[in-house]
SEMIKE-423317 format. One record per residue (C-alpha): x, y, z. Coordinates in pm, whole numbers, plus 50000, padded with zeros to 5 digits. Example, Ala and Ser with C-alpha at 12.3 -4.5 7.8 and 13.67 -1.06 7.14 Angstrom:
# residues 2
512304955050780513674989450714
***
This chain:
# residues 69
257328153710192254958171909960251268164309949248428179109747245038170009892241598181409778238588181010004234888188110006232518197810286229198186610138229888149510089228408126510354230988099910258233878123010333235328130810675236508166610619237728173810968239938142810982241818154710675242068189710821243768174911128246138154010914247098184510708247748204911024249898177111170251958173210851252518210710825253588211511191256318186111100257678208510823255498191510561254588209010240250848203510215248468221209981244888214410092242218226909852238578226409962235708226709713232698235709932230028226809674231608197009494229618168809661231318135309604232778144309261235728165309370238108150509111236468169408822237208203108982240598191209102241788180008756240268210708591242238233408825245448245808657246998251509002247268213709044249548210508742251598240808849252018223809188253128191409019255828210008827257208226009144258248192409290260928167609199261818133909342264728136009584267878116409502268378087009735271278090809972273348059209953
***
C-alpha cells in the first residue's frame, strides 16, 4: 500500500503525533508512506501540499495493482 500524507504541527485541530504513529506502523509493515510536515502551515496545509511538485511526482510513481483472480 502506498500513502502520501501531509501534516502540520501548528494546527490545534490536528493531532500530529497520532499520524506520526500511524506512519511508523505502516512503514513497519512494509508500507510505502511519504509523510510531509509543513511546520508553519496552520490549518491550511492543502495549499502547500498541492503547490508542491513532489506530490505529483509521487502520484506518477504509483500504479494500481492488477487484481489476482
